[in-house]
Each structure stands twice: as structure tokens, then as C-alpha cells.
C-alpha positions in Angstrom: -7.0 47.6 -41.8 -8.1 47.8 -38.5 -9.8 45.2 -37.2 -13.7 46.1 -36.2 -15.3 44.0 -33.4 -18.8 43.4 -33.4 -19.0 45.5 -29.8 -16.9 48.2 -31.5 -19.4 48.4 -35.0 -22.7 48.4 -32.8 -21.1 50.9 -30.6 -20.7 53.5 -34.1 -23.8 55.8 -34.9 -25.1 55.3 -37.7 -24.2 58.3 -39.8 -20.6 56.0 -39.6 -21.9 53.8 -42.0 -22.3 54.2 -45.6 -25.9 52.8 -45.6 -27.1 54.2 -42.3 -30.3 52.7 -42.7 -29.4 49.0 -42.6 -25.7 50.0 -41.0 -24.1 48.2 -43.7 -20.4 49.2 -45.0 -18.5 51.0 -42.1 -16.5 54.4 -43.3 -15.8 55.6 -40.1 -12.1 56.0 -41.2 -10.2 56.4 -44.8 -9.2 52.1 -44.5 -12.9 51.1 -44.0 -14.1 53.6 -46.7 -11.9 52.6 -49.4 -12.9 48.9 -48.6 -16.4 49.8 -48.7 -15.8 51.2 -52.2 -14.4 48.3 -53.3 -16.8 45.9 -51.5 -19.4 48.2 -52.9 -18.2 47.4 -56.5 -17.6 43.4 -56.2 -21.1 43.2 -54.7 -22.9 45.1 -58.4 -20.4 42.4 -60.2 -22.3 39.5 -58.9 -25.9 41.1 -59.0 -26.2 41.2 -55.3 -26.3 45.3 -55.2 -27.9 48.1 -57.3 -25.3 50.4 -59.2 -27.6 52.9 -58.0 -26.6 51.8 -54.5 -23.2 51.5 -55.2 -23.0 54.9 -56.4 -24.2 56.2 -52.7 -21.7 54.0 -51.3 -18.7 55.3 -53.4 -20.1 59.1 -52.5 -20.1 58.2 -49.0 -17.1 56.8 -48.9 -15.5 59.9 -51.4 -16.8 61.9 -48.6 -14.7 60.4 -46.3 -11.7 59.7 -48.3 -11.8 63.5 -49.2 -12.5 62.9 -53.0 -9.8 60.1 -54.2 
């Protein structure tokens, strides 16, 4: 996966994140979208993310991935 530096991440528009208000889970490209889906699943299993929020992240990531 391409390295996302702090300055690059800060330059991304909020629309490039699965959770735009908190600017979490960047999904600006297919690699990051796939990673966001995996990370969301991990956080649900740890109890740190609600299933509803994870579903929003997966939906946003799937939009970037073309429904994969």
C-alpha cells in the first residue's frame, strides 16, 4: 500500500475519508479503501467501533472499490 504521510493526509479533502467528520479511514484509492474495510472489521471485533459505523465505512469503501 502506498505510504500516506501526515502532510498528504492533511491535504486530502474530507470527502476522501469514510468518516469525513472525524477524518478517519481514508479511502482515496482502492488500496486504502480495502484497508479501511479490514480495519473497520478489526475495530468491531475489539469492541471499539459499532457495527453500524463499520457498515458505513464498508459502504463508502465499496463505492470507491466499485462494489467489490
